[in-house]
C-alpha positions in Angstrom: -43.4 -58.6 31.8 -40.6 -60.3 29.6 -41.9 -58.1 26.5 -41.7 -55.1 28.4 -37.9 -55.8 29.7 -36.7 -56.7 26.3 -38.4 -53.5 25.1 -36.4 -51.5 28.0 -33.1 -53.1 26.9 -33.6 -52.1 23.2 -34.6 -48.6 24.1 -31.5 -48.5 26.7 -29.2 -49.6 23.8 -30.7 -47.2 21.4 -30.0 -44.4 24.1 -26.6 -45.5 24.6 -25.8 -45.4 20.7 -27.3 -42.1 20.4 -25.3 -40.7 23.3 -22.1 -42.2 21.5 -22.7 -40.3 18.6 -23.2 -43.4 16.3 -26.1 -43.9 13.9 -29.0 -45.8 15.3 -30.6 -48.4 13.1 -32.8 -51.3 13.6 -31.3 -54.8 12.7 -33.7 -55.1 10.0 -32.6 -51.7 8.5 -28.9 -52.9 8.4 -30.0 -56.2 6.8 -31.9 -53.9 4.2 -28.8 -51.7 3.4 -26.8 -55.1 2.8 -29.6 -56.5 0.7 -30.1 -53.3 -1.5 -26.4 -53.2 -2.1 -26.5 -56.7 -3.8 -29.8 -55.8 -5.9 -29.7 -55.9 -9.7 -31.4 -52.4 -10.0 -28.4 -50.2 -10.0 -30.8 -47.2 -8.9 -31.3 -49.2 -5.8 -27.7 -49.9 -4.9 -26.9 -46.4 -5.5 -29.2 -45.4 -3.0 -27.9 -48.0 -0.4 -24.4 -46.7 -1.1 -25.2 -43.3 0.0 -26.2 -44.9 3.5 -23.2 -47.1 4.2 -21.9 -44.4 6.5 -24.9 -44.8 8.9 -24.0 -48.5 9.5 -21.0 -47.2 11.9 -17.4 -48.1 11.7 -17.7 -51.9 12.4 -20.5 -53.0 10.1 -20.0 -50.0 7.6 -16.3 -50.4 6.9 -17.0 -54.2 5.9 -19.8 -53.3 3.5 -18.2 -50.4 2.0 -14.8 -52.5 1.2 -17.1 -54.9 -0.3 -19.0 -52.5 -2.4 -15.6 -51.2 -3.7 -15.8 -53.9 -6.2 -19.4 -53.0 -7.5 -19.7 -52.7 -11.3 -21.2 -49.3 -11.1 -18.9 -46.2 -10.9 -21.2 -44.2 -8.6 -21.6 -46.9 -6.1 -18.1 -47.5 -6.1 -17.2 -43.7 -5.4 -20.0 -43.7 -2.5 -18.3 -46.6 -1.1 -15.0 -45.2 -1.1 -16.1 -42.0 0.5 -17.9 -43.8 3.2 -14.8 -46.1 3.8 -12.7 -42.9 4.4 -15.2 -41.3 6.7 -15.6 -44.5 8.5 -11.8 -44.6 9.1 -10.8 -47.5 7.1 -6.9 -46.7 7.4 -5.9 -48.4 4.0 -8.4 -46.9 1.8 -5.8 -45.0 -0.4 -3.7 -48.1 -0.9 -7.1 -50.0 -2.1 -7.9 -47.2 -4.8 -4.2 -46.8 -6.1 -5.4 -48.7 -9.3 -8.3 -46.3 -9.9 -5.9 -43.6 -11.0 -5.6 -45.0 -14.4 -9.5 -45.5 -14.7 -11.0 -44.3 -17.8 -13.6 -42.6 -16.1 -12.2 -39.0 -14.8 -14.4 -39.1 -11.8 -12.9 -42.3 -10.5 -9.2 -41.0 -11.1 -10.3 -37.5 -9.2 -11.6 -39.7 -6.4 -8.5 -41.7 -6.1 -6.2 -38.7 -6.1 -8.5 -37.0 -3.3 -8.6 -40.0 -1.2 -4.7 -40.5 -1.5 -4.2 -37.1 -0.3 -6.1 -37.9 3.0 -4.8 -41.6 3.3 -1.4 -41.5 1.6 0.1 -44.6 0.4 4.0 -45.3 -0.5 2.9 -47.3 -3.6 1.0 -44.3 -4.9 4.0 -42.0 -5.6 4.7 -43.3 -9.0 1.1 -43.5 -10.3 0.3 -40.0 -8.9 3.3 -38.6 -10.6 2.0 -40.1 -14.1 -1.4 -38.6 -13.1 0.3 -35.1 -13.2 -0.1 -35.5 -17.0 -3.9 -36.7 -16.9 -6.1 -34.7 -19.6 -8.5 -33.4 -16.5 -6.9 -30.4 -14.9 -9.0 -31.5 -11.8 -7.2 -34.8 -11.6 -3.8 -33.2 -12.2 -4.5 -30.7 -9.4 -5.6 -33.4 -7.0 -2.7 -35.6 -7.8 -0.3 -32.7 -6.8 -2.1 -32.2 -3.6 -1.7 -36.0 -2.9 2.0 -36.0 -3.8 2.6 -32.9 -1.4 1.1 -35.0 1.5 3.2 -38.2 0.5 6.3 -36.8 1.9 8.4 -38.6 -0.8 11.5 -36.8 -2.0 11.1 -38.5 -5.3 8.0 -36.6 -6.0 9.7 -33.2 -6.5 11.1 -33.8 -10.0 7.6 -34.7 -11.2 6.2 -31.7 -9.7 8.8 -29.3 -10.8 7.9 -30.4 -14.2 4.3 -29.1 -14.0 5.3 -25.5 -12.7 4.3 -24.6 -16.3 0.9 -26.4 -16.5 -1.7 -24.6 -18.7 -4.1 -24.9 -15.8 -3.8 -22.1 -12.9 -5.5 -24.4 -10.4 -2.8 -27.1 -11.2 0.1 -24.8 -10.9 -1.0 -23.5 -7.8 -1.6 -27.0 -6.4 2.1 -28.0 -7.5 3.5 -25.0 -5.7 1.6 -25.8 -2.6 2.9 -29.5 -2.9 6.7 -28.3 -3.2 6.2 -26.3 -0.4 4.8 -29.1 1.9 7.7 -31.4 0.8 10.1 -28.7 2.0 12.8 -29.7 -0.4 15.5 -27.3 -1.2 15.7 -28.3 -5.0 12.3 -26.3 -5.3 13.8 -22.8 -4.3 15.3 -21.9 -7.4 12.7 -23.0 -9.5 10.1 -21.3 -7.6 12.1 -17.9 -7.6 11.9 -18.2 -11.3 8.0 -17.9 -11.3 7.7 -15.0 -8.8 6.8 -13.0 -11.7 4.3 -15.3 -13.2 1.5 -13.6 -15.2 -1.1 -14.7 -13.0 -1.6 -13.0 -9.4 -2.7 -16.3 -7.7 0.5 -18.1 -8.9 2.8 -15.1 -7.8 1.1 -15.1 -4.3 1.3 -18.9 -3.9 5.2 -18.7 -5.0 5.8 -16.1 -2.3 3.9 -18.2 0.4 5.8 -21.3 -0.6 9.4 -19.7 -0.5 8.6 -18.3 2.9 7.7 -21.8 4.0 10.8 -23.4 2.4 12.8 -21.1 4.9 15.8 -20.5 2.4 17.7 -17.3 2.2 18.0 -17.4 -1.5 14.5 -16.2 -1.9 15.0 -13.0 0.0 15.9 -10.9 -2.9 13.0 -12.2 -5.1 10.4 -11.6 -2.3 11.6 -7.9 -1.9 11.0 -7.4 -5.4 7.4 -8.8 -5.0 6.8 -5.9 -2.4 6.1 -3.7 -5.5 3.7 -6.2 -7.1 0.7 -4.4 -8.4 -1.5 -7.2 -6.5 -2.0 -6.6 -2.9 -2.4 -10.2 -2.1 1.1 -10.9 -3.5 2.6 -8.0 -1.4 0.9 -9.3 1.6 2.1 -12.9 0.9 5.7 -11.4 0.2 5.6 -9.7 3.6 4.7 -12.7 5.3 7.2 -14.7 3.8 10.0 -12.2 4.6 9.0 -12.3 8.3 9.3 -15.9 8.3 12.7 -15.8 6.7 14.1 -13.7 9.4 16.6 -11.4 7.3 16.7 -8.1 9.1 18.1 -6.4 6.2 14.6 -6.2 4.6 13.4 -3.8 7.5 13.7 -0.7 5.5 11.7 -2.1 2.6 9.0 -3.3 4.8 8.9 0.1 6.7 8.6 1.9 3.4 5.6 -0.2 2.3 4.1 0.4 5.7 4.1 4.0 5.3 3.0 4.0 1.8 0.7 1.4 1.0 -2.9 2.0 0.7 -4.1 -1.5 1.3 -5.1 -2.0 5.0 -4.4 -5.9 4.7 -0.8 -5.2 3.3 0.0 -2.8 6.1 -1.2 -5.4 8.7 1.0 -7.9 7.0 3.7 -5.5 7.2 3.0 -4.9 10.8 3.0 -8.7 11.6 6.3 -9.2 9.4 8.1 -6.8 11.3 7.0 -8.3 14.7 8.1 -11.6 13.3 11.6 -10.2 12.3 12.2 -8.6 16.0 15.0 -6.6 17.0 15.3 -2.8 17.7 15.2 -1.8 14.1 11.9 -3.3 13.5 10.6 -1.7 16.6 11.7 1.7 15.4 10.0 1.2 12.1 6.5 0.1 14.0 7.2 3.2 16.2 7.5 5.7 13.4 4.4 4.5 11.8 2.3 4.4 15.1 1.0 7.8 14.9 0.0 7.8 11.5 -3.0 5.6 11.3 -4.8 6.0 14.8 -7.7 3.7 13.7 -4.9 0.8 13.5 -3.0 1.4 16.8 -4.2 -1.7 18.4 -2.3 -3.7 15.9 0.7 -1.9 16.4 0.5 -2.1 20.0 -0.1 -6.0 19.9 3.0 -6.3 17.5 5.4 -4.1 19.5 4.3 -6.2 22.7 5.4 -9.3 20.8 8.9 -7.8 20.3 9.6 -8.1 23.8 12.3 -6.5 25.8 14.1 -5.5 22.4 11.3 -3.0 22.0 11.8 -1.5 25.5 14.7 1.3 24.7 12.8 2.4 21.4 9.4 2.8 23.5 10.9 4.6 26.5 12.6 6.9 23.9 9.2 7.5 22.3 7.7 8.5 25.7 10.6 10.8 26.4 10.4 12.8 23.2 6.8 13.7 23.8 3.8 13.2 21.6 3.9 13.2 17.9 0.3 12.7 16.1 -0.9 10.5 19.4 2.3 8.2 18.9 3.2 8.3 22.6 -0.3 7.1 23.7 0.4 4.0 21.4 4.1 3.6 22.9 2.6 3.6 26.5 0.1 0.8 25.7 2.8 -1.1 24.1 5.4 -0.8 26.9 2.8 -2.0 29.3 2.4 -5.1 26.9 6.0 -6.0 27.6 6.6 -8.5 30.5 9.6 -7.4 32.7 9.9 -3.8 31.1 9.8 -2.3 34.4 7.2 0.2 32.8 5.6 1.5 35.9 8.1 4.2 36.3 8.5 5.3 33.0 4.7 5.3 32.3 4.1 7.5 35.5 6.8 10.0 34.5 5.3 10.2 31.0 1.7 11.0 32.6 3.0 13.5 35.1 4.9 15.2 32.4 1.5 15.1 30.2 3.2 13.3 27.3 0.4 10.6 27.3 -3.3 11.2 27.1 -5.1 10.2 30.4 -7.3 7.6 28.9 -4.2 5.7 27.2 -2.2 6.4 30.3 -4.8 4.8 32.5 -5.2 1.7 30.1 -1.5 1.2 30.3 -1.3 1.4 34.0 -3.9 -1.3 34.3 -2.0 -3.5 31.9 1.3 -2.9 33.8 -0.3 -4.3 37.0 2.1 -2.0 39.2 0.5 -1.3 42.4 2.7 2.0 42.9 0.5 3.3 40.1 -2.8 3.3 42.2 -2.5 6.9 43.6 -2.2 8.2 40.0 -5.2 6.2 38.9 -7.5 7.3 41.8 -6.6 10.9 40.9 -8.8 10.3 37.6 -11.9 9.1 39.4 -13.3 12.4 39.2 -12.5 13.3 35.7 -15.0 15.4 33.8 -14.5 13.1 30.7 -16.7 9.9 31.1 -14.2 7.9 29.1 -11.6 8.7 31.3 -13.5 8.0 34.4 -14.3 4.5 33.0 -10.5 3.9 32.3 -9.8 4.8 35.7 -12.4 2.6 37.0 -11.0 -0.3 35.1 -7.6 0.5 36.0 -8.4 0.6 39.7 -10.2 -2.8 39.4 -6.8 -4.3 38.0 -4.6 -2.9 40.3 -6.7 -3.6 43.6 -6.6 -7.1 45.0 -8.6 -7.6 48.3 -6.2 -10.4 49.1 -3.4 -7.5 49.3 -5.5 -4.9 51.5 -4.7 -1.4 50.3 -6.4 1.5 52.6 -5.0 4.2 50.2 -7.9 3.8 48.0 -10.8 4.0 50.5 -11.0 7.8 50.7 -10.8 8.7 47.1 -13.3 5.9 46.0 -15.6 7.3 48.8 -15.2 10.8 47.6 -15.8 9.6 43.9 -19.0 7.6 45.1 -20.6 10.7 46.7 -19.7 13.0 43.9 -21.2 10.7 41.0 -24.6 11.4 42.2 -27.0 10.5 39.4 -24.4 8.4 37.6 -25.7 5.1 38.7 -23.4 2.4 37.0 -20.3 4.4 38.1 -21.6 4.3 41.7 -22.2 0.5 41.5 -18.6 0.1 40.3 -17.2 2.2 43.1 -19.0 0.1 45.8 -17.5 -2.9 44.2 -14.0 -1.3 44.2 -14.4 -0.3 47.9 -14.6 -4.0 48.4 -11.5 -4.8 46.5 -9.4 -2.5 48.9 -9.7 -5.4 51.5 -9.6 -2.4 53.9 -11.7 -2.6 57.0 -12.3 1.1 56.8 -14.4 0.5 53.5 -17.1 -0.8 56.0 -17.8 3.0 56.9 -19.5 3.3 53.6 -20.6 0.1 52.7 -22.3 -1.0 56.1 -25.0 1.6 56.0 -25.7 1.1 52.4 -26.1 -2.5 52.8 -28.3 -2.1 55.8 -30.4 0.8 54.8 -30.3 1.8 51.0 -33.7 2.0 49.2 -32.2 0.5 46.0 -31.8 -3.2 46.2 -29.2 -3.4 43.6 -26.9 -1.0 45.8 -27.6 -3.0 48.7 -26.5 -6.2 46.9 -23.3 -4.5 45.7 -22.5 -3.2 49.0 -23.0 -6.6 50.6 -20.8 -8.3 48.1 -18.2 -5.6 48.6 -18.4 -6.4 52.2 -17.8 -10.1 51.7 -14.6 -9.0 49.7 -13.3 -6.4 52.3 -13.0 -8.8 55.1 -14.3 -10.0 58.5 -13.5 -6.4 60.1 -15.1 -4.2 57.3 -18.6 -4.3 58.8 -19.6 -5.0 62.3 -23.3 -4.8 61.8 -25.0 -5.8 58.3 -28.3 -7.4 57.2 -28.5 -11.0 58.1 -31.3 -11.7 55.5 -31.8 -10.8 52.0 -32.9 -7.1 51.0 -36.6 -6.7 51.2 -37.1 -9.9 53.4 -39.7 -8.6 56.3 -37.9 -10.7 58.7 -34.6 -9.2 58.0 -32.6 -8.9 61.1 -29.1 -7.4 62.1 -25.9 -9.6 61.6 -24.5 -9.5 65.4 -21.3 -7.5 65.9 -18.4 -9.3 65.1 -20.0 -11.9 62.7 -18.6 -12.4 59.5 -19.9 -10.5 56.4 -21.7 -12.4 53.5 -19.4 -14.2 51.1 -16.7 -14.9 53.9 -16.3 -17.9 56.2 -15.7 -17.2 59.8 -12.0 -17.3 60.8 -10.9 -20.4 62.3 -9.8 -20.6 65.9 
């Protein structure tokens, strides 16, 4: 009995450990790893070092720190990685001395660990490591200096902007950007025409992140760079800098550039800049690439109320290459734009296509648009009917009963005939009217329809329509041989009886 209790407790402990996400090792296995780390055979120690992380934070941290002094480089590297994984907070401090180790692997590991666990004491050694013979070590040292947040690191980093290895130069630029020191702006501007495109792109990104207006002219020049990644990076940087004077340059690139990624960056940068001039540039380009309409709509929506006058003027001017459809959708995206009347007027005048108009009305959320939406339920075009159904669903709310929709929905239901999915959706919409009159259609379908799915849809709709919608409905599920009839005045399925 005692053995069984002990076994149960052990298994319970293992279960709790596994649920907490920790490694589950028998005590003998823990002892074995510790014993193997003290073995004279280096291959045994190396294997054991790779398992330190399995010991968990409490035991593993202690074991990893002890293994940092192992005479074998590979064991020490594994131990350092384990210590960092196990959350040893001062692991960076403990490996500062490794930056001068004769083995490049050790120096690299130290620099990489210091980028994850910075140490103030490491700034000077890392600066010296920027002159390491190995490019990978120099690049890792630059990354670590960028994370350090130390202003004294800037001068050393600036001295490596002309490093012979491109990966080092890019890491240096990234580090200067992270440090956010204005002393880096002018030296970085001088590198905007570096021969390597990855360097030019890194410089453009850094200048945007540094947020200094002195970079604007250089970044505008980069909009003509032959490499599309550089042009895209320059656009993003200019958007971050917020200088509205660059809108014409961005608009020209948006109209002429053949790269989809560059055009997307231009759209987003114009949205970042904001203002009516940026909105006008986006609207001018809106109708030229219909396949990219959605990103223009989102960008114009981000501009907010500053875009409303431009979008309203677009709708008043009439359609140019599908532009007004996009303007309607964008106007509906802007909260507080008062889009409802403007959209309805544009639709009545035929300035917006019916599908786009219905999508815009659905987004606007204006209940006054419901009659206009209902007019399109019988449209000959299936895509327009689908848009009308979606818009009606968005505008109807059973908590705000609206009997105006009942008769149009009933007519559309009976006209749909063989369009099964539409008829089911129309039944659901009848419920969303919240009107008792919807029961005239829903009640008989719920009680007598041969199609079980139609009966279920009607029952659910009755539940939404309210307690007065159906005086007599099925009491039990469709198909039940014991099906009865709900007494007159009982609440429909899905609704609780009114209190009192």
